[in-house]
KEKE-3310 file (N, C-alpha, C; in steps of 0.2 Angstrom, whole numbers, plus 5000, padded with zeros to 4 digits):
npx = (4998:4989:4992:5003:4997:4991:4998:5003:4993:4989:5004:5001:4989:4993:5004:4997:4996:5004:5001:5000:5005:4999:4989:4982:4980:4968:4960:4954:4952:4941:4933:4929:4925:4917:4913:4915:4926:4936:4939:4943:4956:4960:4962:4972:4984:4983:4988:4998:5004:5010:5015:5030:5029:5032:5044:5052:5052:5061:5072:5075:5078:5089:5097:5092:5096:5109:5118:5118:5110:5096:5096:5094:5080:5075:5077:5068:5055:5052:5052:5039:5030:5025:5023:5013:5004:5006:5000:4985:4981:4980:4973:4962:4959:4951:4938:4921:4916:4900:4899:4890:4896:4896:4900:4914:4922:4922:4917:4928:4934:4948:4956:4955:4961:4977:4980:4982:4992:5004:5006:5010:5020:5028:5036:5049:5056:5049:5051:5062:5058:5050:5059:5067:5057:5053:5066:5067:5055:5058:5071:5067:5054:5058:5052:5053:5056:5042:5031:5036:5027:5016:5016:5018:5006:4996:4998:4999:4985:4980:4981:4971:4963:4960:4961:4952:4940:4942:4939:4924:4919:4920:4917:4904:4899:4900:4892:4887:4895:4902:4904:4912:4920:4926:4929:4943:4951:4954:4967:4973:4977:4985:4992:5003:5008:5016:5026:5024:5037:5045:5050:5055:5065:5077:5078:5086:5095:5102:5096:5088:5070:5055:5041:5044:5047:5036:5026:5016:5015)
npy = (5140:5129:5120:5116:5108:5099:5091:5083:5076:5071:5061:5057:5046:5038:5031:5021:5013:5003:4992:4986:4975:4981:4988:4974:4970:4978:4977:4966:4968:4976:4967:4958:4961:4978:4991:5003:4999:4998:5010:5018:5007:5013:5027:5025:5022:5034:5042:5036:5037:5051:5055:5048:5055:5068:5069:5064:5078:5086:5081:5066:5057:5052:5049:5036:5030:5026:5011:5000:5005:5008:4990:4986:4989:4985:4969:4972:4975:4966:4956:4958:4957:4944:4938:4946:4940:4927:4928:4931:4918:4908:4913:4910:4902:4899:4902:4896:4888:4889:4901:4915:4929:4941:4940:4935:4939:4947:4967:4977:4995:5002:4991:4988:4997:5002:4988:4992:5003:4999:4989:4995:5002:4996:4999:5007:5013:5020:5030:5033:5031:5043:5054:5050:5052:5068:5074:5071:5078:5092:5092:5094:5104:5113:5111:5122:5119:5122:5123:5109:5102:5106:5098:5087:5083:5083:5072:5064:5063:5056:5045:5039:5046:5035:5025:5025:5021:5010:5002:5004:5001:4988:4982:4989:4975:4966:4958:4950:4941:4923:4915:4907:4908:4918:4915:4911:4918:4929:4918:4919:4933:4931:4920:4927:4942:4935:4929:4942:4946:4935:4937:4952:4950:4940:4951:4960:4954:4952:4945:4948:4951:4951:4959:4967:4980:4987:5001:5000:4995)
npz = (4952:4951:4940:4944:4956:4947:4939:4947:4952:4942:4938:4954:4950:4939:4943:4954:4943:4943:4954:4972:4987:4995:4989:4985:4998:5004:4999:5000:5014:5012:5003:5013:5025:5030:5020:5025:5034:5024:5019:5029:5029:5018:5023:5031:5023:5014:5026:5029:5015:5016:5025:5021:5010:5016:5021:5012:5004:5013:5011:5017:5011:5004:5016:5020:5007:5010:5008:5020:5030:5021:5017:5029:5032:5019:5022:5036:5030:5022:5033:5038:5030:5027:5038:5041:5030:5033:5045:5038:5034:5043:5048:5043:5043:5055:5051:5049:5041:5037:5038:5035:5018:5022:5037:5040:5042:5058:5061:5061:5063:5071:5069:5054:5049:5058:5054:5041:5040:5046:5039:5026:5033:5034:5025:5020:5012:5004:5004:4997:4983:4981:4985:4973:4962:4967:4963:4953:4943:4950:4942:4930:4929:4935:4945:4963:4983:4988:4978:4979:4984:4987:4973:4980:4990:4979:4971:4980:4988:4975:4978:4988:4980:4971:4979:4986:4977:4970:4984:4983:4972:4973:4986:4984:4976:4981:4990:4978:4974:4979:4994:4997:4985:4993:5002:4996:4990:5001:5006:4996:4994:5005:5004:4993:4999:5008:4994:4992:5002:5002:4988:4991:5000:4991:4983:4993:4995:4984:4973:4961:4956:4951:4954:4965:4971:4970:4967:4977:4989)
capx = (5002:4985:4997:5006:4994:4986:5002:5003:4988:4989:5006:5000:4986:4999:5007:4998:4996:5010:4999:5007:5002:4994:4980:4976:4976:4962:4951:4948:4946:4935:4925:4926:4923:4915:4918:4921:4936:4940:4938:4948:4963:4962:4963:4980:4987:4985:4991:5006:5013:5009:5020:5035:5032:5036:5053:5055:5052:5064:5079:5078:5075:5097:5100:5089:5101:5114:5116:5121:5100:5092:5095:5094:5075:5071:5074:5062:5049:5051:5047:5031:5024:5026:5021:5005:5003:5004:4994:4980:4981:4982:4964:4954:4959:4947:4929:4917:4910:4896:4896:4888:4900:4897:4901:4917:4930:4917:4919:4935:4939:4952:4960:4957:4966:4982:4985:4984:4995:5008:5010:5011:5021:5035:5041:5050:5061:5045:5052:5072:5056:5046:5061:5071:5054:5053:5071:5064:5052:5063:5073:5060:5049:5058:5048:5057:5051:5034:5028:5036:5024:5010:5014:5017:5001:4992:5001:4997:4979:4979:4982:4966:4957:4962:4962:4944:4936:4942:4935:4917:4915:4921:4910:4897:4900:4906:4887:4884:4901:4899:4906:4918:4928:4929:4937:4949:4953:4959:4969:4979:4981:4989:5000:5003:5008:5021:5028:5031:5040:5050:5052:5061:5073:5079:5080:5089:5100:5106:5095:5083:5066:5052:5037:5050:5046:5029:5021:5008:5019)
capy = (5132:5125:5119:5108:5102:5093:5087:5079:5072:5064:5057:5049:5042:5036:5028:5021:5007:5000:4988:4979:4972:4984:4987:4968:4970:4985:4973:4959:4968:4978:4958:4953:4965:4982:4996:5009:4996:4999:5014:5018:5007:5021:5031:5022:5021:5038:5048:5035:5041:5058:5058:5045:5063:5076:5064:5065:5082:5087:5077:5061:5049:5051:5046:5029:5026:5023:5000:4999:5008:5000:4986:4984:4992:4982:4967:4974:4977:4959:4951:4962:4956:4939:4940:4948:4934:4919:4927:4928:4911:4907:4917:4906:4890:4901:4905:4892:4884:4891:4911:4919:4930:4948:4939:4929:4944:4956:4973:4983:5000:5003:4985:4990:5007:4997:4984:4993:5007:4996:4986:5003:5008:4996:5000:5017:5015:5023:5036:5033:5032:5047:5057:5052:5058:5076:5076:5071:5084:5096:5095:5093:5108:5118:5116:5125:5113:5125:5120:5102:5100:5107:5092:5077:5084:5083:5065:5061:5065:5053:5037:5041:5044:5026:5015:5024:5021:5004:5000:5010:4998:4982:4983:4986:4969:4961:4953:4942:4934:4918:4915:4900:4912:4926:4912:4909:4928:4927:4914:4921:4937:4929:4922:4936:4944:4930:4928:4947:4945:4934:4940:4957:4943:4938:4956:4961:4952:4953:4940:4954:4944:4954:4963:4965:4985:4990:5007:5002:4989)
capz = (4958:4948:4935:4948:4959:4941:4935:4956:4953:4937:4942:4955:4949:4934:4950:4957:4940:4949:4959:4975:4989:4999:4983:4986:5008:5004:4994:5005:5021:5009:5003:5020:5029:5027:5013:5032:5035:5016:5016:5037:5030:5012:5026:5038:5018:5014:5029:5028:5010:5016:5028:5015:5006:5017:5023:5006:5002:5022:5010:5024:5005:5005:5024:5018:5004:5013:5009:5028:5032:5015:5017:5036:5030:5015:5030:5042:5027:5019:5036:5040:5023:5029:5041:5036:5025:5040:5054:5036:5031:5050:5053:5039:5048:5062:5050:5049:5028:5036:5037:5029:5015:5030:5045:5037:5050:5061:5059:5068:5059:5071:5065:5046:5050:5061:5051:5031:5042:5049:5034:5020:5033:5032:5015:5020:5004:4994:5002:4991:4977:4982:4984:4967:4958:4967:4961:4945:4944:4951:4934:4923:4927:4937:4954:4969:4987:4990:4973:4978:4993:4981:4968:4982:4992:4974:4971:4989:4985:4971:4982:4992:4980:4968:4983:4986:4969:4971:4990:4985:4969:4976:4989:4980:4974:4987:4994:4974:4976:4983:5000:4993:4982:4997:5007:4991:4990:5008:5006:4991:4997:5009:5000:4991:5005:5011:4988:4992:5006:4999:4982:4994:5003:4990:4980:4995:4993:4977:4968:4957:4956:4949:4953:4972:4974:4966:4973:4984:4992)
cpx = (4995:4987:5001:5003:4990:4992:5002:4999:4988:4994:5006:4993:4990:5002:5006:4993:5000:5009:5004:5003:4999:4986:4977:4974:4970:4959:4953:4949:4941:4930:4925:4926:4916:4914:4921:4926:4938:4940:4945:4954:4964:4966:4972:4985:4990:4993:4999:5012:5010:5012:5030:5037:5033:5041:5053:5058:5056:5071:5079:5082:5087:5100:5099:5092:5104:5115:5115:5111:5097:5088:5094:5085:5071:5069:5071:5054:5049:5048:5041:5029:5021:5025:5012:5001:5003:4997:4988:4978:4979:4973:4958:4952:4951:4937:4927:4914:4904:4891:4892:4897:4902:4899:4909:4923:4921:4922:4925:4937:4944:4959:4960:4962:4975:4985:4986:4989:5002:5010:5011:5017:5030:5038:5044:5056:5058:5046:5057:5065:5052:5053:5065:5062:5053:5059:5071:5062:5057:5067:5069:5058:5053:5054:5053:5052:5044:5034:5029:5030:5020:5009:5014:5010:4994:4991:4998:4988:4978:4979:4975:4960:4955:4959:4955:4939:4936:4936:4926:4915:4916:4918:4903:4894:4901:4899:4882:4890:4902:4906:4915:4923:4934:4931:4944:4953:4958:4962:4975:4980:4985:4996:5003:5006:5017:5026:5031:5038:5049:5057:5059:5065:5078:5083:5085:5095:5103:5103:5089:5076:5060:5047:5037:5047:5040:5025:5015:5008:5022)
cpy = (5128:5117:5113:5104:5098:5089:5081:5075:5067:5059:5052:5043:5036:5033:5019:5015:5002:4996:4982:4976:4977:4985:4980:4965:4972:4982:4970:4962:4970:4974:4958:4954:4970:4987:5000:5006:4997:5005:5019:5012:5012:5025:5029:5026:5026:5042:5046:5036:5047:5061:5055:5056:5069:5074:5067:5073:5086:5083:5071:5055:5047:5048:5037:5029:5025:5017:5000:4998:5003:4994:4982:4984:4986:4976:4965:4973:4967:4954:4955:4957:4949:4937:4939:4941:4927:4920:4927:4921:4910:4907:4911:4902:4893:4903:4898:4892:4890:4897:4914:4925:4936:4945:4935:4934:4952:4960:4975:4988:4999:4999:4989:4995:5006:4994:4988:4998:5004:4993:4993:5004:5006:4994:5008:5016:5017:5027:5040:5035:5043:5055:5058:5056:5064:5078:5079:5081:5092:5098:5099:5100:5114:5122:5118:5120:5117:5120:5109:5100:5102:5099:5084:5078:5082:5074:5059:5058:5058:5045:5035:5041:5035:5023:5014:5021:5012:5001:5001:5003:4988:4980:4985:4980:4965:4954:4950:4940:4930:4917:4911:4904:4918:4924:4912:4917:4925:4924:4917:4929:4939:4926:4926:4939:4939:4930:4936:4950:4940:4935:4946:4954:4945:4945:4960:4957:4948:4950:4945:4947:4948:4956:4963:4973:4988:4995:5004:4999:4991)
cpz = (4953:4944:4939:4954:4952:4940:4943:4953:4948:4936:4945:4955:4943:4940:4950:4953:4944:4956:4965:4982:4994:4998:4987:4992:5010:5003:4997:5013:5015:5007:5011:5026:5029:5023:5020:5033:5030:5017:5022:5032:5020:5017:5028:5032:5016:5017:5031:5023:5012:5020:5023:5014:5009:5022:5016:5004:5006:5020:5014:5018:5006:5011:5024:5013:5007:5012:5017:5028:5025:5015:5024:5035:5025:5020:5033:5036:5022:5024:5034:5037:5024:5034:5043:5034:5030:5045:5046:5036:5038:5052:5046:5041:5053:5059:5045:5041:5030:5038:5031:5025:5022:5033:5044:5043:5049:5059:5063:5061:5062:5070:5059:5046:5053:5056:5044:5034:5044:5044:5030:5025:5035:5030:5021:5016:5003:4998:5001:4987:4974:4982:4975:4960:4960:4964:4953:4941:4947:4946:4927:4921:4935:4942:4961:4976:4990:4985:4972:4983:4992:4977:4971:4985:4984:4974:4976:4989:4980:4977:4986:4987:4975:4971:4981:4983:4971:4979:4988:4979:4971:4982:4988:4976:4976:4988:4985:4973:4981:4989:4999:4990:4990:5000:5002:4991:4997:5006:4999:4990:5001:5009:4995:4995:5006:5000:4992:4996:5006:4994:4987:4995:4998:4984:4988:4995:4986:4972:4967:4957:4954:4952:4966:4974:4969:4972:4975:4989:4993)
residu = (MET:GLY:SER:VAL:LEU:LEU:ASN:GLY:PHE:LEU:THR:GLY:MET:VAL:LEU:GLN:VAL:ALA:ILE:GLY:PRO:VAL:PHE:PHE:PHE:ILE:LEU:ASN:ILE:SER:LEU:GLN:ARG:THR:ILE:ILE:ASP:GLY:LEU:PHE:ALA:VAL:LEU:ALA:VAL:THR:LEU:VAL:ASP:TYR:LEU:PHE:ILE:ALA:PHE:ALA:VAL:MET:GLY:VAL:GLY:LYS:LEU:ILE:GLU:LYS:PRO:LYS:ILE:LYS:ARG:ALA:LEU:GLY:ILE:VAL:SER:ALA:ILE:VAL:LEU:VAL:LEU:PHE:GLY:ILE:VAL:MET:LEU:LEU:SER:ILE:GLN:GLN:THR:GLY:VAL:GLU:ASN:SER:PRO:HIS:THR:MET:LEU:ALA:SER:ASN:TYR:LEU:SER:SER:PHE:MET:SER:ALA:PHE:VAL:LEU:THR:LEU:SER:SER:PRO:LEU:THR:ILE:VAL:PHE:TRP:THR:SER:LEU:PHE:ALA:ALA:LYS:ALA:ILE:GLU:LYS:GLY:TYR:ALA:LYS:THR:ALA:LEU:ALA:PHE:PHE:GLY:PHE:ALA:ALA:GLY:LEU:ALA:THR:CYS:VAL:PHE:LEU:GLY:GLY:ALA:VAL:VAL:LEU:PHE:SER:THR:ILE:SER:ALA:SER:ILE:PRO:PHE:ALA:LEU:LEU:LYS:ILE:ALA:HIS:LEU:ALA:VAL:GLY:THR:LEU:LEU:ILE:VAL:TYR:GLY:VAL:VAL:ARG:LEU:PHE:ASN:VAL:ALA:GLY:VAL:ASN:LEU:PRO:PHE:GLY:SER:GLN:ARG:ASN:GLY)
# end
């Protein structure tokens, strides 16, 4: 079983390379708030990932693959991304330039957790991704359902390790980053979320654009 766990963890780490809006959103929380806020956001993403993995193991991904359901979920996830981006752009207007980097946004663990939870949960089509991955591993490695569960656990753990490491790193250097640059980063992440949302809407409409379905978002 050790080889299954190692394979799952390494696969999960490789998947982290396909960064998406959730990754940038969490880094922004870490820079604008505190390291604890960032870690609460990572916890939220990890929990949702495990939820999706559990659904994939149970075969829910097959249901979501139905065209009408897939299209509806795609539209909802795109709208959520755009709304998150708009909220972020509006919130920057409420912060004064005289503030310091550490007071740009008040620390709020529940808000950090819930915002990351909802943003990650807005991409239920990730279940289809995990279902496809598990099917491939079942064929390639001959994994039974129990082995797939262990594989999924290790893959989900990779999300926690990768994002947690990124949060610690960026939180450590946040004090040396000029406040103006932090505000620019805040604006950039908000804009990026809107762009991702618009791209997803185009993809749902059948117009394939780049970076519309990265792993972390």
